[in-house]
C-alpha positions as CSV (number, residue, x, y, z in Angstrom):
1,M,-14.8,17.6,-9.0
2,R,-13.4,14.4,-10.4
3,I,-10.1,16.1,-11.4
4,F,-10.0,17.7,-7.9
5,K,-10.3,14.4,-6.2
6,I,-7.7,12.8,-8.4
7,T,-5.3,15.7,-7.7
8,V,-5.9,15.6,-3.9
9,Y,-5.2,11.9,-3.6
10,T,-2.1,12.1,-5.9
11,V,-0.6,14.9,-3.7
12,L,-1.4,12.9,-0.6
13,A,0.3,9.8,-2.1
14,L,3.4,11.8,-3.1
15,L,3.8,13.0,0.4
16,L,3.7,9.5,1.8
17,P,7.2,7.5,0.9
18,T,-13.0,-5.3,1.2
19,I,-13.0,-8.6,2.1
20,A,-16.5,-9.9,1.4
21,F,-18.9,-8.6,4.0
22,A,-20.9,-11.2,6.0
23,G,-24.6,-10.6,6.0
24,E,-27.9,-11.6,4.3
25,D,-27.9,-11.4,0.6
26,T,-29.9,-8.6,-1.0
27,T,-32.6,-10.9,-2.4
28,N,-33.4,-12.3,1.0
29,T,-33.4,-8.8,2.5
30,N,-35.9,-7.7,0.0
31,I,-38.2,-10.6,0.6
32,D,-37.9,-10.3,4.4
33,N,-38.7,-6.6,4.3
34,N,-41.8,-7.2,2.3
35,L,-42.9,-10.1,4.5
36,Q,-42.4,-7.9,7.6
37,Y,-44.5,-5.2,6.1
38,N,-47.3,-7.5,5.0
39,T,-47.4,-9.2,8.4
40,L,-47.6,-5.8,10.2
41,I,-50.4,-4.6,8.0
42,T,-52.4,-7.8,8.5
43,K,-52.0,-7.6,12.3
44,L,-53.2,-4.0,12.3
45,R,-56.2,-4.8,10.2
46,E,-57.1,-7.8,12.5
47,A,-56.8,-5.6,15.5
48,K,-59.1,-3.1,14.0
49,K,-61.8,-5.8,13.4
50,Q,-61.5,-7.2,16.9
51,S,-61.6,-3.9,18.8
52,S,-62.6,-0.3,18.6
53,I,-59.0,0.8,18.2
54,S,-58.8,3.5,15.5
55,I,-56.2,2.8,13.0
56,N,-54.3,5.8,11.5
57,T,-54.3,5.1,7.8
58,T,-51.6,7.7,7.4
59,E,-49.2,5.5,9.4
60,I,-50.1,2.6,7.1
61,D,-49.4,4.7,4.0
62,S,-46.1,5.8,5.6
63,L,-45.1,2.1,6.2
64,S,-46.0,1.3,2.6
65,I,-43.8,4.1,1.3
66,E,-41.0,3.0,3.6
67,S,-41.3,-0.6,2.4
68,S,-41.2,0.6,-1.2
69,Q,-38.0,2.5,-0.5
70,I,-36.4,-0.6,1.1
71,S,-37.5,-2.7,-1.9
72,T,-35.9,-0.2,-4.3
73,Q,-32.6,-0.2,-2.3
74,A,-32.6,-4.0,-2.4
75,K,-33.1,-3.9,-6.2
76,D,-30.2,-1.4,-6.5
77,L,-27.9,-3.8,-4.5
78,Q,-28.9,-6.6,-6.8
79,Q,-27.7,-4.7,-9.9
80,K,-24.6,-6.4,-11.3
81,P,-21.5,-4.3,-10.6
82,N,-18.9,-3.6,-13.3
83,L,-15.6,-5.4,-13.2
84,S,-12.8,-3.2,-11.8
85,P,-9.3,-3.0,-13.4
86,L,-8.1,-5.3,-10.6
87,Q,-10.5,-8.0,-11.8
88,T,-9.2,-7.9,-15.4
89,P,-5.8,-8.4,-17.1
90,P,-3.2,-5.8,-16.1
91,T,-2.3,-2.8,-18.4
92,R,1.3,-3.1,-17.3
93,L,3.6,-6.0,-16.1
94,F,5.9,-3.8,-13.9
95,N,8.3,-2.9,-16.7
96,L,6.5,-4.3,-19.7
97,E,3.7,-2.2,-21.2
98,T,0.7,-4.3,-22.6
99,A,-2.0,-3.3,-25.1
100,N,-4.6,-3.6,-22.4
101,Q,-6.3,-0.3,-21.5
102,L,-8.2,1.1,-18.6
103,P,-11.9,1.6,-19.4
104,E,-13.2,5.1,-19.9
105,D,-13.1,7.2,-16.7
106,S,-11.3,4.5,-14.7
107,V,-8.5,5.8,-12.5
108,Q,-5.8,3.6,-10.9
109,F,-3.4,4.7,-8.2
110,E,-0.2,2.9,-7.2
111,A,2.5,3.4,-4.6
112,G,5.3,1.1,-3.7
113,T,9.0,0.4,-3.2
114,H,11.6,-2.2,-4.3
115,Q,15.0,-2.9,-2.9
116,A,17.9,-5.3,-2.5
117,T,17.7,-7.8,0.4
118,P,18.3,-5.7,3.6
119,A,20.3,-8.4,5.3
120,D,22.7,-8.8,2.4
121,N,24.2,-5.3,2.3
122,R,27.9,-4.6,2.0
123,Q,28.2,-0.9,2.7
124,G,25.8,-0.2,5.6
125,N,22.6,1.0,4.1
126,T,19.3,-0.5,5.0
127,G,18.1,-1.7,1.7
128,Y,18.8,0.6,-1.3
129,Q,15.1,1.4,-1.6
130,N,13.5,2.9,-4.7
131,Y,10.2,4.6,-3.8
132,Y,7.7,5.3,-6.5
133,T,4.1,6.2,-7.2
134,S,1.9,6.4,-10.3
135,L,-1.6,7.4,-11.5
136,D,-3.3,6.0,-14.6
137,W,-6.4,7.5,-16.1
138,G,-8.6,6.1,-18.9
139,I,-9.7,9.2,-20.8
140,T,-11.6,6.9,-23.2
141,D,-11.7,3.2,-23.8
142,K,-8.8,3.7,-26.3
143,L,-6.8,6.6,-24.7
144,Q,-4.9,6.4,-21.4
145,V,-2.7,9.0,-19.8
146,S,-0.4,8.3,-16.8
147,F,2.0,10.0,-14.5
148,A,4.8,8.3,-12.5
149,A,7.5,9.4,-10.2
150,Q,10.4,7.7,-8.4
151,F,13.1,8.5,-5.8
152,F,16.4,6.7,-5.1
153,D,19.1,8.2,-2.9
154,D,21.8,5.7,-1.6
155,P,25.4,4.6,-2.2
156,T,25.7,1.7,-4.6
157,K,25.4,-1.7,-3.1
158,T,28.6,-3.0,-4.6
159,Q,31.9,-1.2,-5.1
160,I,32.6,0.7,-8.3
161,N,36.3,1.1,-8.9
162,G,37.0,0.4,-5.2
163,T,34.4,2.8,-3.7
164,F,30.7,3.0,-2.9
165,P,29.8,6.2,-4.7
166,D,26.5,8.0,-3.7
167,L,23.8,8.0,-6.3
168,K,20.6,10.0,-6.5
169,F,18.1,9.1,-9.2
170,V,14.8,11.1,-9.3
171,S,12.5,11.1,-12.3
172,F,9.0,12.4,-13.2
173,A,7.3,10.7,-16.1
174,P,4.1,11.7,-17.9
175,S,3.1,9.1,-20.5
176,V,0.3,8.3,-23.0
177,K,-1.0,5.1,-24.6
178,Y,-3.5,4.8,-27.5
179,Q,-5.1,1.5,-28.6
180,V,-5.1,1.4,-32.4
181,F,-6.6,-2.0,-32.9
182,K,-8.7,-4.5,-30.9
183,N,-10.7,-7.7,-31.7
184,E,-11.5,-10.8,-29.6
185,K,-8.0,-12.1,-29.9
186,L,-5.6,-9.3,-30.6
187,K,-4.9,-5.8,-29.3
188,V,-2.3,-3.3,-30.6
189,A,-1.4,0.0,-29.0
190,V,1.2,2.8,-29.3
191,S,2.7,4.3,-26.1
192,G,5.3,6.9,-25.3
193,T,6.8,8.8,-22.4
194,A,9.0,11.8,-21.9
195,E,10.7,11.9,-18.5
196,L,12.6,14.5,-16.5
197,L,15.6,12.8,-14.8
198,E,17.6,14.4,-11.9
199,L,20.9,12.7,-11.6
200,S,23.4,13.4,-8.8
201,S,26.4,11.2,-8.2
202,D,29.9,11.2,-6.8
203,P,32.9,11.4,-9.1
204,G,33.5,8.1,-10.6
205,L,29.9,7.2,-11.2
206,F,28.3,8.9,-14.3
207,N,30.6,11.8,-13.3
208,N,34.1,12.6,-14.6
209,T,34.2,15.9,-12.8
210,S,35.9,16.6,-9.5
211,K,32.8,17.1,-7.4
212,K,29.3,15.9,-6.9
213,S,26.6,17.9,-8.6
214,A,23.0,17.5,-9.7
215,D,22.0,17.7,-13.3
216,Y,18.8,17.4,-15.2
217,F,18.2,15.4,-18.4
218,G,15.4,14.5,-20.7
219,I,14.8,10.7,-21.3
220,G,12.0,8.7,-22.8
221,K,10.8,5.8,-24.9
222,V,8.3,4.9,-27.7
223,E,6.8,1.4,-27.9
224,V,4.2,-0.6,-29.8
225,P,2.6,-3.1,-27.3
226,V,0.9,-6.1,-28.8
227,T,-1.3,-8.4,-26.6
228,Y,-2.7,-11.8,-27.8
229,N,-5.5,-13.5,-25.9
230,A,-4.6,-17.2,-26.0
231,D,-7.7,-18.0,-24.1
232,K,-10.1,-16.3,-21.6
233,K,-7.4,-16.3,-18.9
234,L,-4.0,-16.4,-20.6
235,Q,-2.4,-13.5,-22.5
236,L,0.8,-13.3,-24.4
237,H,2.6,-9.9,-24.8
238,F,5.2,-8.6,-27.2
239,T,6.4,-5.0,-26.9
240,P,9.2,-3.6,-29.2
241,G,10.4,-0.1,-28.7
242,V,13.2,2.5,-28.7
243,V,14.6,4.0,-25.5
244,F,16.3,7.4,-25.4
245,Y,19.1,8.4,-22.9
246,P,22.0,10.9,-23.4
247,D,25.2,9.3,-24.7
248,K,27.2,11.2,-22.1
249,V,26.6,13.0,-18.8
250,K,29.2,15.1,-16.9
251,G,31.8,13.8,-19.3
252,A,31.1,10.1,-18.5
253,D,29.5,7.4,-20.6
254,F,25.7,7.1,-20.2
255,Y,23.2,4.6,-21.6
256,G,22.5,6.3,-25.0
257,T,19.8,5.1,-27.4
258,F,18.9,1.5,-27.7
259,I,16.2,-0.7,-29.2
260,N,14.4,-2.8,-26.6
261,V,12.3,-5.9,-27.2
262,G,10.0,-7.1,-24.4
263,T,7.9,-10.2,-24.1
264,G,5.8,-11.5,-21.3
265,I,2.9,-13.7,-20.2
266,S,0.0,-13.0,-17.8
267,F,-2.5,-15.4,-16.4
268,Q,-5.8,-14.3,-14.7
269,A,-6.2,-17.3,-12.4
270,S,-9.3,-15.8,-10.7
271,E,-11.0,-12.5,-10.3
272,K,-8.6,-12.0,-7.3
273,L,-5.3,-13.4,-8.6
274,N,-3.1,-12.6,-11.6
275,L,0.3,-14.1,-12.3
276,F,2.9,-12.6,-14.7
277,A,6.4,-12.8,-15.9
278,N,8.3,-10.9,-18.6
279,A,11.8,-10.3,-20.1
280,N,13.3,-7.2,-21.8
281,L,16.3,-7.5,-24.1
282,P,18.2,-4.4,-25.3
283,L,19.6,-4.7,-28.8
284,G,21.7,-1.6,-29.0
285,P,23.4,0.5,-30.1
286,G,23.4,1.8,-26.5
287,G,23.0,-0.3,-23.4
288,N,21.1,-0.6,-20.2
289,A,23.7,-1.7,-17.6
290,L,26.8,-0.2,-16.0
291,S,29.9,-2.3,-15.3
292,S,31.4,-2.0,-11.8
293,Q,34.9,-2.9,-13.2
294,D,35.5,-0.1,-15.6
295,N,32.2,2.1,-15.7
296,S,31.5,0.9,-19.3
297,I,28.0,0.6,-20.6
298,F,26.8,-2.9,-21.7
299,R,23.5,-4.7,-22.5
300,K,21.8,-6.9,-19.9
301,L,18.7,-9.1,-20.1
302,L,16.1,-7.9,-17.6
303,W,13.6,-10.3,-16.0
304,T,10.6,-9.8,-13.8
305,A,8.1,-12.3,-12.2
306,G,5.3,-11.4,-9.8
307,T,1.7,-11.7,-8.8
308,R,-1.2,-9.2,-8.3
309,Y,-3.8,-10.0,-5.6
310,A,-7.0,-8.1,-5.2
311,I,-8.2,-7.9,-1.6
312,N,-11.4,-6.4,-2.8
313,P,-12.4,-5.1,-6.3
314,R,-10.9,-1.7,-5.6
315,T,-7.8,-2.5,-3.5
316,G,-5.0,-4.8,-4.3
317,V,-1.3,-5.5,-3.8
318,E,1.4,-6.6,-6.2
319,V,4.7,-8.3,-5.3
320,Y,7.5,-9.1,-7.7
321,G,11.1,-9.9,-8.1
322,T,13.4,-8.4,-10.8
323,N,16.9,-7.3,-11.7
324,A,15.7,-3.9,-13.0
325,F,16.7,-0.6,-11.3
326,G,14.0,2.0,-11.8
327,S,10.2,2.0,-11.7
328,T,9.1,4.7,-14.2
329,P,8.5,3.6,-17.8
330,T,12.0,4.5,-19.0
331,T,14.2,3.8,-15.9
332,S,12.5,0.4,-15.4
333,L,14.4,-0.8,-18.5
334,L,17.8,-0.2,-16.8
335,A,19.6,-3.0,-14.9
336,F,20.2,-2.5,-11.2
337,I,23.3,-0.3,-10.7
338,P,25.9,-1.7,-11.0
339,D,26.1,-4.9,-13.1
340,G,22.4,-5.9,-12.8
341,N,23.1,-9.1,-10.9
342,E,21.1,-8.3,-7.8
343,V,17.7,-9.8,-7.2
344,I,15.4,-6.9,-6.3
345,F,12.2,-7.5,-4.3
346,G,9.3,-5.1,-4.6
347,A,5.7,-4.5,-3.5
348,K,3.1,-1.9,-4.3
349,V,-0.4,-1.1,-3.3
350,K,-3.1,-0.5,-6.0
351,Y,-6.2,1.5,-5.5
352,I,-9.1,2.0,-8.0
353,F,-11.1,5.2,-7.7
354,D,-14.9,4.8,-8.3
355,F,-16.3,7.8,-10.1
356,A,-19.8,6.3,-10.6
357,Q,-18.3,3.2,-12.3
358,N,-20.5,1.0,-10.0
359,Y,-17.6,-1.2,-8.8
360,A,-18.4,-3.7,-6.0
361,S,-17.0,-2.9,-2.6
362,N,-16.3,-6.6,-1.9
363,F,-16.4,-9.8,-3.9
364,G,-19.7,-10.8,-2.5
365,N,-21.2,-7.4,-3.3
366,K,-22.9,-7.6,0.1
367,P,-24.1,-4.6,2.2
368,D,-21.8,-3.1,4.8
369,I,-22.3,-4.0,8.4
370,P,-22.1,-1.0,10.8
371,L,-19.2,-1.1,13.3
372,S,-20.2,-1.9,16.9
373,N,-18.7,0.0,19.8
374,R,-16.2,-2.8,20.4
375,D,-15.2,-2.7,16.7
376,R,-14.4,1.0,17.0
377,Q,-12.4,0.3,20.1
378,L,-10.2,-2.1,18.2
379,L,-9.6,0.4,15.4
380,L,-6.9,1.8,17.8
381,D,-3.5,0.1,17.9
382,G,-2.3,-1.4,21.1
383,L,0.7,0.1,23.1
384,T,3.4,-1.6,21.0
385,L,1.3,-4.0,18.9
386,S,-0.8,-2.9,15.9
387,S,-4.5,-3.8,15.5
388,S,-5.4,-5.9,12.5
389,N,-8.4,-3.6,11.7
390,T,-8.4,-0.8,9.1
391,L,-10.2,2.5,9.1
392,S,-13.3,2.9,7.0
393,P,-12.9,5.1,3.9
394,D,-12.2,8.8,4.7
395,D,-11.9,8.1,8.4
396,I,-8.9,9.6,10.2
397,R,-7.1,8.6,13.4
398,L,-4.7,11.0,15.1
399,T,-2.5,9.6,17.9
400,T,0.0,11.5,20.0
401,G,1.9,10.4,23.1
402,I,4.8,10.9,25.4
403,T,6.7,8.9,28.0
404,S,8.8,9.7,31.1
405,G,11.8,8.5,29.2
406,G,11.5,11.2,26.5
407,N,9.8,9.2,23.8
408,T,7.4,11.4,21.8
409,K,5.3,10.4,18.8
410,L,2.6,11.6,16.4
411,N,0.8,9.3,14.1
412,L,-1.7,10.3,11.3
413,V,-3.7,7.5,9.8
414,Y,-6.1,7.8,6.9
415,G,-8.6,5.2,5.6
416,L,-8.2,5.3,1.9
417,A,-10.5,2.4,1.1
418,N,-12.0,-0.7,2.6
419,D,-9.1,-2.8,3.9
420,L,-6.5,-0.2,3.1
421,Q,-5.2,2.6,5.3
422,L,-2.2,5.0,4.9
423,E,0.0,6.2,7.8
424,I,2.4,9.0,8.5
425,P,4.5,8.2,11.6
426,I,6.8,10.7,13.4
427,E,8.7,9.6,16.5
428,Q,11.7,10.5,18.7
429,F,13.2,7.6,20.7
430,G,13.4,8.0,24.4
431,N,16.7,7.9,26.3
432,Y,18.7,7.6,23.1
433,D,21.6,9.3,24.7
434,R,21.9,6.6,27.4
435,L,21.5,3.6,25.1
436,P,24.4,1.7,23.5
437,D,25.3,2.7,20.0
438,S,23.9,-0.6,18.7
439,E,20.5,0.2,20.2
440,T,20.0,3.9,19.3
441,F,19.2,3.3,15.6
442,G,20.0,7.0,15.0
443,N,19.6,9.9,17.4
444,A,17.2,12.1,15.3
445,I,13.5,12.4,14.9
446,K,12.3,9.7,12.5
447,F,9.6,10.3,9.9
448,G,8.2,8.3,7.1
449,A,5.1,6.6,5.6
450,G,3.4,3.3,5.6
451,A,0.3,1.3,4.7
452,K,-1.8,-1.5,6.2
453,L,-3.7,-4.0,4.1
454,R,-6.4,-6.2,5.7
455,F,-6.8,-9.6,4.2
456,L,-9.1,-11.3,6.8
457,N,-11.8,-9.8,9.0
458,Q,-13.4,-11.8,11.8
459,A,-16.3,-9.3,12.1
460,Q,-17.3,-10.2,8.6
461,G,-17.2,-14.0,9.1
462,D,-13.5,-14.9,8.8
463,P,-12.0,-17.2,11.6
464,F,-9.8,-14.3,12.7
465,S,-8.6,-10.9,11.5
466,L,-5.2,-10.6,9.7
467,S,-3.5,-7.7,8.0
468,V,0.0,-6.7,6.7
469,K,1.6,-3.4,7.8
470,V,4.7,-2.0,6.2
471,K,6.5,1.3,7.1
472,G,9.6,3.1,5.8
473,V,11.1,5.8,8.0
474,R,14.2,8.0,7.8
475,D,16.2,10.0,10.3
476,S,15.5,13.8,10.0
477,K,19.3,14.5,10.2
478,R,21.9,13.3,7.7
479,P,22.9,10.8,6.6
480,R,19.2,10.1,7.0
481,V,19.5,6.3,7.0
482,G,16.2,4.5,6.7
483,T,14.5,1.9,8.7
484,L,12.3,-0.7,7.1
485,F,9.6,-2.2,9.3
486,A,7.0,-4.9,8.6
487,E,4.3,-6.4,10.9
488,V,1.6,-9.0,10.5
489,P,-1.2,-8.2,13.1
490,I,-3.4,-11.2,13.8
491,V,-6.3,-10.7,16.2
492,Y,-8.8,-13.3,17.5
493,Q,-11.9,-12.4,19.5
494,N,-13.3,-15.4,21.4
495,N,-16.1,-13.1,22.8
496,D,-17.1,-9.5,22.7
497,K,-14.8,-8.6,25.6
498,T,-11.5,-10.3,24.9
499,A,-9.2,-9.8,21.9
500,L,-6.0,-11.8,21.6
501,F,-3.1,-10.5,19.6
502,L,-0.3,-12.4,17.7
503,N,2.0,-10.0,15.9
504,P,5.2,-11.2,14.1
505,K,7.3,-8.2,13.2
506,M,10.7,-7.3,11.9
507,A,12.8,-4.2,11.3
508,F,16.0,-3.5,9.4
509,Y,18.4,-0.6,10.0
510,R,21.7,-0.5,8.3
511,K,23.3,-3.9,9.1
512,E,21.1,-4.3,12.2
513,E,17.9,-6.4,12.1
514,R,15.3,-7.2,14.7
515,L,12.8,-10.0,14.7
516,G,10.1,-10.2,17.3
517,L,6.8,-12.0,18.1
518,G,4.3,-9.8,19.9
519,L,1.7,-11.4,22.2
520,G,-1.1,-9.3,23.6
521,I,-4.6,-9.0,25.1
522,N,-7.2,-6.3,25.1
523,Q,-9.8,-7.0,27.8
524,V,-12.9,-5.0,28.3
525,L,-13.4,-4.1,32.0
526,S,-16.4,-1.9,31.5
527,E,-18.3,-0.2,28.7
528,K,-15.5,2.5,28.4
529,L,-12.5,0.9,30.1
530,Q,-10.0,-1.7,28.7
531,L,-7.0,-3.4,30.1
532,I,-4.1,-3.9,27.7
533,G,-1.1,-6.3,28.2
534,E,1.6,-7.0,25.7
535,L,4.9,-9.0,25.5
536,T,7.3,-9.2,22.6
537,P,10.2,-11.6,22.8
538,V,13.0,-10.2,20.5
539,S,15.5,-12.6,19.0
540,G,18.9,-12.1,20.7
541,H,17.7,-9.1,22.7
542,E,15.8,-8.1,25.9
543,L,12.1,-8.9,26.2
544,I,9.7,-6.0,25.5
545,W,6.7,-5.5,27.7
546,S,3.9,-3.0,28.1
547,T,0.7,-2.9,30.2
548,G,-1.9,-0.2,30.9
549,L,-5.4,1.1,30.8
550,R,-7.4,2.6,28.0
551,Y,-10.5,4.8,28.4
552,F,-12.5,5.1,25.2
553,E,-15.5,7.5,24.9
554,P,-17.6,6.2,22.0
555,G,-19.6,9.4,21.7
556,A,-16.5,11.5,21.0
557,D,-14.4,8.6,19.4
558,L,-11.7,9.7,21.9
559,G,-9.3,7.3,23.6
560,I,-6.8,7.9,26.4
561,D,-4.0,5.5,27.5
562,I,-2.0,5.4,30.7
563,Y,0.6,2.7,30.7
564,A,4.0,1.4,31.8
565,S,6.6,0.0,29.4
566,N,10.3,-0.8,28.9
567,T,10.4,0.2,25.3
568,S,12.4,3.1,23.9
569,G,9.7,3.8,21.3
570,Q,6.5,2.5,19.9
571,N,6.5,3.0,16.1
572,S,8.3,0.6,13.8
573,I,11.7,-0.4,15.3
574,G,11.1,1.5,18.5
575,G,8.8,-1.2,19.7
576,L,11.6,-3.7,19.4
577,V,14.2,-1.8,21.4
578,A,14.3,-2.0,25.2
579,D,15.1,1.1,27.3
580,T,17.4,1.2,30.2
581,S,14.5,1.6,32.7
582,T,10.7,1.4,33.0
583,N,8.8,4.4,31.6
584,I,5.3,5.7,32.3
585,G,3.5,6.8,29.1
586,F,0.4,8.7,28.1
587,N,-1.4,8.5,24.7
588,V,-4.4,10.3,23.2
589,H,-6.3,8.8,20.2
590,W,-8.9,10.7,18.2
591,L,-11.1,9.2,15.5
592,F,-12.8,11.6,13.1
593,R,-14.0,11.8,9.5
594,L,-13.4,14.2,6.6
């Protein structure tokens, strides 16, 4: 069953490119339950003495059993949870393997992307994204196996011999790491990976033939990670190894075999925060960088600096900067193509499976608080503004809609963990044939993937709710240029009827960029009816507005919207593009559970 779950979530991830809960602590809950029980029994006994009422001793026995059960549950909650891998030093510093290991039966999933600065492109692509995912599994405390995959398909950011040749770099990488030595201060491991690389490029880039073609190669590396515990929080890392690439591909020079020496530092500032930095130096005889001047291979120092933040013990995010190209164990030791002078920014989501490891669901290890009807209403996004809430684990939201202007959409949202949900958006802009070329952002159906991470939750005691939402979508027709979208939904509820939205958001498409600040309100009119109003000023462009009514049936978890808007779309950049006229729209939302 465990292997089945791992497989299911891995497949789901490959298809897609809690904050501490407020409440009484478990000790007080236990005491309160026992006091309530004792008080009730005392009153019943007094009533029996003062009147002829017959007391049913069976009911008293039942109450005693129930109280005992509550007491047992309270004791279970008081059991000290195990630390998750997000609360301990990392096993890998992006492209530097450490001697740290996942504990036995621990499973860690990652998905992310890194790219050059979208606004600083020279050829017209959105951001030169590299999408990747990985799964790490601690077979024992000493043996760890992993699988990683990455996808890159864009022209180069800078010219090579006067052109911007297209490059496709896809790799699949199983790997293994075994810890051979461990004491209080020092850890030593041996790790290795064998990757399958698909390389497709135009003539002039790793290709001395006359046409573009795809070829497959075996690459890999062997390393000996060493980790030294300087103190309880600070670790020093040293990782020498040998990296293997072909010397030539398609008649052109390739990276060959080279010795690599990596070193790094990581600091566990708290159970939530880890800071790290590392460097990798190739020593030859091969190299890790490509020259844009003459296609020669040379050696380039690689650097990475970043931080890992745990939103809760099982969900975290890592952000970093680097000049490396790839993200799998072997390709992450290559410099960004070409020259390796670009600063690449990346982010990835981390999720820890809990297969009876007894990880806490939040840093307070406090019991969950059931969602109210109002809370469930606000699980739905607005008309053009996202909600800051996230679905509970294994909950699903399906949203579909259409407008009189021809906009159609389908959104599938899945709650992977507390404070983390994954999304698959599909959308066709409305009236794209009547919009100026600078406003169409492609005339095809757009599809992609995204994630939302919640950092603050007002329902659990924070002053307001805040999350970060990121999506990457592509056109369904070639050249399939991508759109990168980010939004920071902030929601404040001053009472149980009014929710105020403040949503900074931005989108990048080729050389176009849009910045907007969404302002909105969700006002309860009756138990099942809400009024929604939204305004989004967009820098240098027309104001976006939407207003409508939403009916939400709590028994069926079903919502229906009827609204008017001047947007060409709703998902990602569509909510930042004004249409030529006002459209009438209709949405259906359905919440259900696996």
